[in-house]
DRENKOLZA-393830 format. One record per residue: residue number from 1; residue in one letter; x, y, z of N, C-alpha, C in turn. Coordinates in steps of 0.02 Angstrom, whole numbers. Each point is the difference from the previous one (the first is absolute). Example, Ala and Ser with C-alpha at 12.3 -4.5 7.8 and 13.67 -1.06 7.14 Angstrom:
! residues 2
1  a  660  -284  390  -45  59  0  45  60  0
2  s  -18  53  -36  42  59  3  -39  55  37
This chain:
! residues 405
1  m  -2036  987  -508  16  70  -16  -48  49  38
2  a  -61  -20  10  -50  42  35  23  9  71
3  d  26  -52  32  27  7  69  56  48  4
4  i  43  1  -49  57  44  -1  -25  73  -5
5  l  -48  16  -43  -26  67  -8  -33  20  63
6  h  -41  -46  32  -33  17  64  49  18  54
7  w  58  -37  1  54  14  50  25  68  -11
8  k  13  20  -62  27  65  -15  -46  57  24
9  k  -65  -12  -5  -47  52  23  0  6  75
10  q  9  -57  34  2  0  73  61  32  29
11  k  58  -5  -32  61  25  25  12  72  -26
12  g  13  47  41  14  68  -25  69  3  -30
13  d  12  46  -43  63  6  -33  58  11  46
14  n  -12  34  56  55  16  47  0  -47  60
15  e  -42  -49  0  -2  -43  59  58  -50  0
16  i  29  -8  57  58  -45  6  -18  -74  -6
17  m  31  -38  -36  -16  -73  -11  46  -41  46
18  s  -28  -52  24  39  -49  40  25  -54  -48
19  v  61  -24  15  32  -52  -44  24  -57  45
20  k  -15  -60  -21  25  -59  30  27  -48  -52
21  i  62  -24  12  31  -45  -50  16  -64  35
22  f  -27  -54  -31  9  -69  29  60  -35  -29
23  a  46  -19  45  63  -36  -21  -14  -72  4
24  m  -8  -30  -59  -16  -71  -5  60  -42  20
25  t  -13  -50  45  59  -41  22  -23  -68  21
26  h  46  -47  -7  -8  -70  27  56  -14  50
27  k  38  53  14  59  -6  47  0  57  48
28  q  34  -10  55  10  53  48  50  49  -31
29  f  -12  66  9  47  48  -30  -1  64  43
30  e  47  46  -13  3  60  35  -51  50  -29
31  v  -53  9  34  -56  41  -22  21  75  2
32  p  -10  35  -54  17  73  1  -32  34  61
33  a  36  48  26  -24  35  60  -61  43  -15
34  d  -9  22  -62  -55  42  -21  -66  -40  11
35  s  -47  25  38  -63  -35  13  -44  -6  -62
36  m  18  33  -55  -37  -6  -62  5  -74  -25
37  y  57  -35  19  8  -68  -27  -30  -49  50
38  i  -37  -48  -28  -33  -53  39  25  -69  -26
39  p  35  -39  41  17  -67  -27  -62  -46  -6
40  l  -5  -34  -56  -57  -48  -9  28  -67  -17
41  h  -15  -49  42  26  -68  -7  -43  -36  -54
42  v  27  -9  -58  -39  -34  -53  6  -77  3
43  g  -52  -35  -18  1  -72  7  -6  -19  71
44  h  -29  43  43  1  -12  72  -41  -61  19
45  k  -48  -18  -38  -44  -58  14  42  -64  11
46  h  49  -9  -37  47  -59  3  67  18  25
47  a  8  55  34  67  23  23  28  -48  52
48  k  63  -15  -3  34  -41  48  30  37  60
49  e  4  67  -11  28  44  53  -44  60  9
50  e  -1  25  61  -35  59  14  48  58  15
51  f  -15  61  -26  45  56  9  -34  59  36
52  g  -65  -9  15  -37  52  33  -27  52  -48
53  y  1  -13  -67  -27  42  -48  -73  -13  -15
54  t  -36  48  -27  -67  -13  -24  2  -55  -57
55  g  -45  -46  3  -1  -53  -50  -52  14  -53
56  d  7  -34  -60  -44  10  -54  -57  -52  0
57  d  -11  -30  59  -51  -54  2  -62  19  42
58  t  -10  66  7  -64  19  38  -46  31  -51
59  g  -66  2  18  -48  31  -45  -5  -34  -63
60  d  -15  35  -52  -4  -25  -70  73  -9  -23
61  n  22  -62  -15  71  -8  -14  14  -59  -46
62  i  58  -3  -30  20  -57  -42  69  -25  25
63  s  10  6  66  66  -20  28  16  -72  -19
64  e  -50  -43  -3  14  -69  -18  28  -11  -70
65  l  -10  50  -43  25  -2  -68  68  36  -8
66  n  31  18  55  62  36  -6  56  -32  -38
67  c  -1  -71  -3  49  -35  -38  -6  13  -75
68  y  -58  25  -24  -12  16  -69  2  75  -12
69  y  -20  39  52  -7  73  -11  56  41  30
70  a  43  -33  41  58  35  30  -27  63  37
71  e  31  57  -8  -21  60  36  -70  23  -16
72  l  -26  -28  -52  -71  24  -20  -50  -25  51
73  s  15  -50  41  -47  -16  54  -5  56  50
74  g  55  38  9  0  60  42  -34  55  -35
75  v  10  10  -65  -38  53  -37  -72  -11  5
76  y  -21  -62  -6  -72  -15  5  -25  20  70
77  w  36  -17  54  -20  15  67  -7  74  11
78  v  46  41  -26  -6  71  6  -63  27  -35
79  w  -12  -27  -59  -56  19  -40  -65  -13  40
80  k  -7  -59  25  -63  -18  28  -7  17  76
81  n  51  14  33  -4  8  75  23  66  30
82  y  40  40  -39  31  57  32  -36  66  -27
83  t  -25  39  45  -36  62  -21  21  60  40
84  a  56  -6  42  17  52  50  47  53  -30
85  a  15  0  -64  42  53  -30  -27  20  -68
86  d  12  63  -17  -24  28  -68  41  -32  -54
87  c  64  -13  11  43  -28  -52  34  -62  29
88  v  9  -48  -40  32  -63  22  51  -20  -50
89  g  48  -37  23  57  -23  -44  23  -68  20
90  i  39  -26  -50  31  -69  12  75  6  -15
91  c  39  -29  47  69  -8  -15  21  -68  26
92  h  65  -15  -2  24  -66  26  43  12  61
93  y  14  -50  37  41  8  58  74  19  -16
94  r  18  -13  -65  67  23  -22  0  54  -51
95  r  -60  18  -25  0  46  -56  -48  60  16
96  f  27  61  -3  -37  58  15  8  53  -53
97  l  -52  36  -17  6  55  -47  38  59  30
98  t  44  30  -40  41  54  24  6  56  -52
99  s  24  56  25  15  55  -45  59  -16  -43
100  e  16  46  -47  59  -10  -41  64  0  39
101  e  -2  35  59  58  3  43  4  -60  48
102  g  -47  -44  -2  1  -62  38  -32  4  68
103  y  -39  58  11  -33  7  65  -74  -27  -5
104  a  -22  -35  53  -68  -25  3  -46  62  8
105  f  -57  -1  -34  -48  57  4  -31  1  67
106  t  -14  59  25  -40  10  59  -76  1  -18
107  e  -41  -4  50  -70  3  -11  -22  66  -35
108  a  31  52  21  -15  68  -29  22  3  -72
109  e  55  -34  -18  24  1  -68  -45  -45  -44
110  y  -28  -54  28  -49  -41  -38  -64  40  -12
111  e  -21  38  50  -58  41  -6  9  52  -57
112  q  57  30  -1  13  49  -53  0  -32  -69
113  i  36  -58  -5  2  -32  -64  -70  -20  -25
114  l  -39  -29  46  -65  -28  -19  -51  57  -8
115  s  20  63  14  -45  55  -18  10  21  -73
116  e  52  -25  -30  17  15  -70  -3  -63  -46
117  y  10  -59  30  2  -61  -42  -53  -50  27
118  d  -18  -47  -44  -48  -50  18  28  -57  40
119  i  63  -16  -14  31  -58  28  74  8  6
120  v  29  -28  53  73  -2  7  20  -71  -8
121  t  50  -13  -42  22  -69  -11  72  1  -21
122  t  26  -57  -24  70  -8  -19  12  33  -67
123  k  65  9  -14  19  19  -66  -13  -61  -46
124  q  -13  14  -64  -10  -56  -45  66  -37  -10
125  l  -7  -68  5  58  -44  -12  6  -10  -77
126  v  59  16  -27  11  -8  -72  29  -70  -9
127  l  -32  -41  -41  21  -70  -12  41  -5  -62
128  p  40  -53  -7  40  -8  -62  -43  -21  -60
129  g  -55  -28  14  -49  -17  -54  -69  13  20
130  s  -50  -28  -36  -69  17  19  -17  -33  67
131  y  -53  29  32  -21  -30  64  -21  -72  -10
132  r  -36  -14  -55  -24  -70  -13  60  -47  -5
133  d  50  21  -34  59  -43  -10  35  -13  67
134  g  5  54  40  32  -9  65  -40  -43  45
135  f  -65  6  0  -45  -41  42  6  -72  -22
136  a  0  -12  -68  3  -69  -27  65  -35  17
137  a  51  38  16  67  -28  16  -2  -33  68
138  h  -46  19  40  -2  -24  71  -66  -35  18
139  h  -51  15  -37  -70  -26  17  -32  -23  -65
140  k  -60  -24  7  -39  -23  -59  -32  59  -35
141  a  19  9  -63  -28  57  -37  -74  -9  -10
142  a  -26  -62  3  -69  -10  -6  -43  31  54
143  t  33  6  59  -35  30  59  -8  75  -11
144  l  49  30  -28  -4  74  -14  -48  9  -57
145  d  -1  -42  -51  -48  7  -57  -71  -8  26
146  e  -10  -46  45  -68  -10  26  -21  60  41
147  t  49  32  35  -17  63  34  -27  52  -49
148  g  32  5  -57  -23  44  -53  -69  -13  -24
149  r  -16  -66  -9  -65  -19  -22  -56  19  53
150  i  19  -10  62  -47  19  54  -13  76  -2
151  i  52  38  -9  -9  73  -1  -45  18  -60
152  a  10  -34  -57  -42  13  -58  -74  -14  15
153  e  -11  -50  42  -70  -19  17  -32  43  52
154  l  41  17  53  -27  39  56  5  74  -6
155  y  55  20  -29  18  71  -8  28  14  -70
156  p  -41  -3  -49  23  5  -68  34  70  -15
157  e  -18  51  40  29  65  -13  74  3  22
158  y  23  -52  34  67  -4  21  44  -49  -46
159  y  -34  -35  -44  33  -52  -37  56  28  -47
160  d  -18  52  -39  47  27  -46  65  24  36
161  t  -6  27  58  59  23  39  38  -61  24
162  f  -33  -52  23  35  -60  18  42  -26  -57
163  v  -32  -7  -58  36  -29  -59  59  41  -19
164  s  -13  66  1  58  45  -20  59  -6  48
165  l  -15  3  66  53  0  49  35  -65  8
166  v  -38  -54  -9  30  -66  11  53  -17  -52
167  h  -1  37  -55  51  -10  -52  50  57  2
168  q  -3  42  49  53  51  10  44  -22  57
169  n  47  43  19  52  -23  47  2  36  68
170  k  -59  17  24  -1  37  61  -54  -30  48
171  t  10  10  63  -49  -21  50  18  33  68
172  y  -51  3  43  14  20  70  23  -68  36
173  f  26  7  60  18  -62  34  -10  4  74
174  g  -6  -58  31  -6  -4  72  -69  10  31
175  n  -49  18  -39  -69  13  26  6  53  57
176  i  40  53  -15  12  52  49  -36  64  -26
177  m  -45  27  43  -40  56  -20  -28  38  59
178  v  -19  60  -9  -36  40  51  -51  42  -40
179  a  -64  0  25  -54  36  -35  -52  15  50
180  k  -47  46  -18  -59  12  42  -40  -63  0
181  k  -31  -12  60  -33  -64  11  -54  -20  -54
182  p  -40  46  -21  -48  -19  -53  34  -22  -66
183  l  53  30  -19  35  -22  -61  35  -65  13
184  f  28  -9  60  30  -66  15  -54  -54  0
185  d  -59  16  26  -54  -51  -1  -22  -16  -72
186  a  -2  51  -42  -21  -12  -68  49  -44  -38
187  y  63  10  13  51  -42  -30  -7  -72  24
188  c  -8  -9  65  -8  -68  28  -62  -35  -30
189  d  -56  36  -5  -60  -32  -26  13  -24  -73
190  w  35  41  -39  18  -17  -68  47  -61  -1
191  l  53  3  40  53  -50  -2  -25  -67  23
192  f  -34  -3  57  -19  -64  28  -57  -33  -37
193  s  -42  40  -33  -51  -30  -42  32  -39  -60
194  i  54  28  -26  38  -34  -50  33  -62  25
195  f  32  5  57  40  -57  27  -49  -55  24
196  f  -53  15  29  -45  -53  23  -27  -40  -57
197  e  -9  33  -57  -21  -36  -61  58  -42  -26
198  l  62  29  0  58  -34  -25  13  -62  44
199  q  -12  4  63  13  -55  47  -44  -61  -18
200  k  -59  13  -28  -45  -57  -22  27  -35  -64
201  r  43  37  -38  18  -26  -66  68  -30  -4
202  i  39  7  53  70  -28  -3  9  -48  55
203  d  48  -46  -7  14  -52  48  68  10  29
204  l  4  19  64  64  13  33  21  -55  49
205  a  -35  -55  -4  11  -53  49  68  -33  -2
206  f  30  2  -57  65  -34  -8  58  50  -9
207  e  -14  64  12  53  50  -3  41  1  65
208  d  63  17  -4  39  9  63  -20  67  32
209  d  29  8  61  -20  57  41  11  68  -34
210  y  53  6  -39  12  61  -33  -52  14  -56
211  h  -10  -50  -43  -46  11  -58  -74  0  20
212  k  -16  -23  60  -71  3  24  -18  76  8
213  r  47  43  15  -17  69  15  -10  42  -65
214  v  -29  -30  -49  -8  30  -65  -42  63  1
215  f  -51  2  46  -42  60  2  41  61  26
216  g  43  -11  44  43  52  26  47  30  -56
217  f  22  -44  -46  43  23  -52  -40  38  -53
218  i  -58  -27  -21  -39  33  -53  -26  67  23
219  s  -20  5  65  -26  62  25  45  60  -7
220  e  67  -12  3  46  55  -10  -13  33  -69
221  f  -8  -44  -49  -12  28  -68  -71  30  -5
222  l  -49  -33  33  -67  26  -8  -10  68  32
223  l  39  15  51  -2  69  28  19  51  -55
224  y  51  -18  -39  21  42  -54  -55  6  -52
225  v  -33  -52  -17  -56  0  -47  -56  46  26
226  w  -17  -8  63  -57  37  29  15  73  3
227  v  60  20  22  20  69  0  0  32  -70
228  t  28  -36  -47  3  24  -68  -65  8  -32
229  a  -42  -53  6  -68  2  -34  -44  55  29
230  n  9  16  66  -43  53  27  32  69  -1
231  q  60  2  -30  38  61  -8  10  36  67
232  y  10  -40  52  11  26  66  70  35  3
233  k  4  52  40  62  35  7  41  -35  56
234  a  54  -36  -21  41  -37  49  64  35  18
235  y  15  5  63  62  26  26  46  -62  11
236  e  47  -7  -48  44  -58  1  65  14  34
237  c  18  -44  48  59  17  40  43  -62  12
238  r  54  14  31  51  -55  15  -26  -48  52
239  v  29  -58  3  -13  -48  51  64  -16  38
240  a  1  9  65  55  -19  40  -5  -71  21
241  i  52  -38  -8  1  -71  22  43  -2  63
242  i  -32  -21  55  36  3  64  13  -70  23
243  g  64  -15  7  20  -67  27  -4  -54  -53
244  e  31  -56  19  1  -55  -44  -49  -55  20
245  k  -29  -32  -48  -51  -51  15  32  -57  39
246  k  -34  -28  49  26  -55  38  20  -57  -43
247  e  -43  -15  -53  13  -55  -45  67  9  -36
248  t  15  64  -16  64  17  -35  60  -14  42
249  s  -3  22  62  57  -14  47  8  -74  14
250  e  -56  -37  0  5  -72  11  36  -35  -58
251  v  -15  23  -62  34  -26  -60  73  13  0
252  t  20  63  14  70  17  0  40  -35  53
253  a  -35  -9  59  36  -38  55  12  -72  -20
254  k  -53  -29  -34  9  -71  -21  55  -5  -52
255  m  2  48  -48  52  0  -51  68  5  32
256  a  6  41  51  65  9  36  25  -68  27
257  q  -49  -40  24  19  -66  24  26  -46  -55
258  f  -33  3  -58  25  -42  -54  68  23  -24
259  f  9  66  -5  63  27  -20  57  -19  48
260  e  -13  2  64  51  -15  49  22  -73  -6
261  k  -48  -44  -19  15  -72  -7  27  -16  -73
262  k  5  52  -40  21  -9  -71  -46  -46  -38
263  d  -63  4  19  -51  -47  -33  -35  35  -54
264  a  32  7  -58  -31  35  -56  -62  -34  -26
265  a  3  -67  -3  -59  -36  -26  -58  7  48
266  g  11  -4  67  -55  7  45  -31  69  -2
267  a  46  51  -8  -26  68  -6  -43  10  -62
268  k  19  -31  -54  -38  4  -63  -69  -31  10
269  t  -2  -59  31  -64  -38  9  -46  45  46
270  y  29  24  53  -40  41  47  -28  63  -33
271  f  42  36  -37  -22  62  -30  -52  -12  -53
272  e  8  -54  -39  -53  -17  -49  -65  -13  32
273  a  0  -31  60  -64  -15  35  -31  64  25
274  v  44  46  23  -23  66  26  -34  40  -57
275  l  32  0  -60  -28  37  -55  -65  -30  -26
276  k  -8  -64  6  -62  -32  -19  -56  23  44
277  q  13  2  65  -51  22  48  -10  74  5
278  r  55  39  -5  -3  71  9  40  36  -56
279  p  -25  0  -61  36  35  -54  11  75  12
280  d  -40  28  45  7  73  19  61  12  45
281  i  37  -50  18  56  9  45  53  43  -34
282  l  2  1  -64  51  40  -39  -25  69  -16
283  m  -61  17  15  -27  66  -12  29  49  48
284  e  8  63  -21  31  50  42  -35  9  67
285  a  -66  -5  1  -39  9  60  17  -54  51
286  s  21  -58  -22  20  -53  45  77  0  13
287  d  38  14  -51  73  -5  3  29  69  -3
288  i  -11  40  52  15  72  -2  76  12  -2
289  n  40  -45  23  73  10  -4  35  -39  -56
290  g  -44  -34  -40  29  -37  -61  38  -62  17
291  e  -2  -26  63  41  -57  18  -32  -65  -24
292  c  -65  -5  -8  -26  -62  -28  22  -8  -73
293  k  2  55  -36  25  -2  -71  71  -20  -2
294  l  41  27  47  69  -20  4  10  -72  18
295  c  -44  -26  45  1  -71  16  -13  -43  -60
296  l  -49  21  -40  -17  -36  -62  58  -1  -45
297  q  32  56  -12  59  6  -43  57  -42  29
298  a  10  0  65  54  -39  31  -11  -74  -8
299  v  -60  -26  11  -10  -69  -4  0  -23  -72
300  s  -21  39  -46  3  -16  -70  74  -4  -22
301  t  39  48  21  72  6  -19  37  -61  29
302  a  -15  -13  63  37  -56  34  -13  -67  -37
303  n  -63  -13  -15  -15  -64  -34  29  -3  -72
304  l  0  56  -34  30  3  -68  74  -9  3
305  e  33  30  50  74  -8  6  18  -72  17
306  i  -40  -32  47  12  -68  17  -4  -46  -61
307  s  -54  14  -40  -9  -40  -59  58  9  -51
308  a  22  63  -7  52  13  -52  71  -16  24
309  y  14  16  67  70  -5  24  11  -50  54
310  g  -54  -22  31  8  -45  56  11  35  66
311  y  -1  67  1  7  39  60  -40  65  -8
312  c  -8  38  54  -35  63  -7  23  51  52
313  f  -27  58  -1  22  54  44  -7  -16  74
314  l  -42  -47  14  -10  -22  71  62  -31  30
315  d  48  -19  -39  65  -23  24  42  56  27
316  h  -18  62  -15  39  59  22  -38  46  47
317  l  -66  0  -1  -42  41  41  -39  -41  51
318  h  -4  19  61  -28  -43  50  -58  28  40
319  t  -10  66  -5  -56  27  35  -48  35  -47
320  y  -65  5  23  -51  33  -41  19  72  -18
321  a  28  36  50  19  70  -12  51  5  -56
322  e  51  -46  2  51  0  -50  -28  -16  -69
323  i  -48  -43  -4  -28  -19  -66  -41  58  -28
324  m  -41  33  44  -38  59  -23  46  55  -23
325  q  54  15  38  49  50  -22  33  -18  -69
326  y  16  -63  -7  34  -23  -61  -48  13  -61
327  f  -62  -21  6  -41  8  -61  -22  71  -10
328  r  -8  40  53  -11  70  -13  57  34  -35
329  g  59  -17  17  61  26  -33  5  -24  -72
330  l  -13  -64  -10  1  -30  -67  -51  33  -45
331  n  -61  15  28  -52  28  -39  15  75  -18
332  s  31  32  48  18  70  -13  50  6  -58
333  i  50  -45  0  49  -2  -54  -34  -19  -66
334  a  -43  -48  0  -38  -23  -59  -42  55  -30
335  s  -39  34  43  -44  52  -25  39  60  -27
336  e  55  17  30  40  55  -28  31  -18  -66
337  a  19  -64  -8  29  -23  -64  -51  3  -56
338  v  -62  -19  17  -53  -1  -51  -17  74  -20
339  r  -2  44  47  -11  69  -16  57  31  -45
340  a  59  -25  14  58  27  -38  -2  -20  -75
341  v  -29  -56  -16  1  -25  -69  -68  7  -35
342  m  -50  20  34  -68  -1  -26  -10  53  -53
343  t  -32  -16  -53  -14  49  -53  -60  42  20
344  a  -14  55  -36  -57  41  16  -67  -39  -6
345  a  -5  -41  -52  -59  -41  -12  -12  -50  55
346  e  54  -28  22  -3  -52  54  -20  35  65
347  a  26  59  14  -18  39  60  -75  15  1
348  q  -24  16  -59  -73  17  -7  -41  -62  17
349  s  22  -60  -22  -38  -60  13  0  -17  75
350  q  45  28  39  3  -15  70  -49  41  42
351  t  -37  45  -32  -46  40  39  -55  -35  34
352  a  -19  -61  -25  -51  -40  31  28  -62  31
353  k  47  8  44  28  -57  33  -50  -33  47
354  t  6  -60  13  -45  -36  48  18  25  69
355  a  -48  -6  44  10  20  71  56  -39  28
356  y  13  -62  -18  51  -40  26  68  30  -11
357  i  11  18  -65  67  28  -16  6  71  28
358  q  -53  37  1  5  70  29  26  -4  69
359  t  -34  -44  39  17  -2  74  71  -26  9
360  i  20  -51  -33  66  -30  10  52  50  -22
361  e  -13  39  -51  47  49  -25  7  60  50
362  e  -58  22  27  0  56  47  37  -17  64
363  k  -9  -63  22  30  -20  64  74  -13  -11
364  s  24  -13  -59  67  -20  -15  44  59  -23
365  y  -30  48  -34  42  49  -30  39  41  51
366  g  62  8  -13  44  39  47  26  -40  57
367  a  -17  -68  1  24  -41  54  77  -7  -6
368  a  29  -21  53  74  -12  0  17  -52  -51
369  k  57  10  -34  17  -44  -56  37  -63  22
370  e  -22  -29  60  29  -63  16  -23  -58  -43
371  g  -43  12  -48  -30  -53  -40  51  -32  -45
372  m  54  35  -22  50  -29  -44  58  -24  41
373  t  11  -67  5  55  -28  36  39  -44  -48
374  a  54  -27  24  44  -44  -38  -37  -64  -18
375  w  -52  -18  43  -35  -64  -12  -68  13  -33
376  t  -19  60  -16  -62  12  -34  0  -33  -70
377  t  -50  -41  -12  -1  -37  -60  -29  39  -60
378  e  19  -21  -60  -30  32  -59  -78  -8  3
379  l  -22  -59  18  -71  -13  0  -36  47  49
380  a  27  12  59  -32  46  48  -4  70  -25
381  l  55  22  -35  1  69  -26  -50  9  -58
382  r  1  -51  -47  -47  1  -55  -74  -1  24
383  a  -13  -38  52  -68  -7  26  -20  68  30
384  a  45  33  35  -14  66  28  -15  53  -55
385  i  43  -1  -50  -9  46  -57  -67  -9  -34
386  r  -19  -64  -7  -61  -13  -37  -62  28  35
387  l  5  12  65  -54  30  35  -19  68  -24
388  y  51  35  -26  -7  74  -17  1  8  -76
389  a  32  -43  -36  5  12  -72  -65  -13  -36
390  p  -17  43  -48  -62  -8  -36  -2  -58  -49
391  n  59  -24  -22  3  -56  -46  69  -33  8
392  q  7  -56  -34  65  -39  6  58  35  -29
393  d  -11  37  -54  56  39  -30  25  50  47
394  s  -43  36  33  20  50  51  38  -34  56
395  a  -23  -58  23  30  -37  54  71  -20  -22
396  d  9  -21  -58  67  -20  -23  48  60  -3
397  r  -26  56  -22  41  61  -1  20  21  71
398  a  -48  -6  45  18  22  70  51  -48  33
399  f  -4  -67  -19  50  -45  26  70  16  -30
400  a  -1  13  -66  64  17  -30  30  65  31
401  y  -45  47  13  22  64  31  34  -14  67
402  l  -28  -45  42  30  -14  64  64  -42  -9
403  s  1  -41  -50  62  -42  -10  57  40  -22
404  d  -15  53  -34  56  45  -25  25  48  54
405  k  -37  6  55  21  48  52  53  -30  44
């Protein structure tokens, strides 16, 4: 805190601040034309490809630990090695902070915002349940609990905030932020002192590549804790997601091959393996057009139909595009039927939908109604309805509504 106060005395109120934002990446990407953005190749120490970007393995660094820290190895590098700007920020090669109108901020706009706010970061993500419950669904709750114990030991003044927020349903996400360098440094000093102690207490040797990156996941929440505990004034804004992840396009391309061969069983086995390694593949940040979710729905429907009837929709549809169009149409019909029969109480219960259903509904609503065909099975229609219905009774009413039409 003393460093922050000293910095404020050194900088005049009307003096222009310089801003640099580091775009964390492990892939080649189209770097924004604005020179404010600097690509930083994270995990560069063990990189298999060179892109000509600055690496996170010079000076004081933890590049070797990137498999555990994800983009935080880049955050650490900026903290320890970069001093050429008054304000620094972190974004991703596909995620950038934007205005409400969807425009990326200019350096002058960041300067203006940071003259009034302490930090620029994402809007709070509202979860369907508590942060702890959501974390425990995908990771070991004991790791999060141990993080809390370490905070109680090292920074007891933060512990009550941690306990309060971990049982609430909000968090920041993506480790995306912009702040004056002294404040950024203070956050990093706090964050990494906690994680370096946590690293001594947990064993990640047998975790898969996704779950090894636990520090990157927890840090999203700890930024929320840190900002809240210090009562910092945060300018929360939208995040633009640019382009589709390479891994996502690889999955959909592979699924297209299975569908073309009418190999429902093979598609199921492959998708289950993908979900085990990359459960984030269904998150909106990865599946921006909703097609991975539709693939999951399609492969589930195909196998259920084969089990029940001995045939499935793959006997009628032959291309990936046809299958995506069919399920978008089917989902549009299903969601409209659910809305038509839903009671006021049921509608209220839908306000906290999971991200999975929100995305698949948004991508399907208003789609062409090719989903209902002469060969559409009752099982396929009921399965689509159940995606949107808050309970089985509502699902049955929606099915009856469509049957009467």
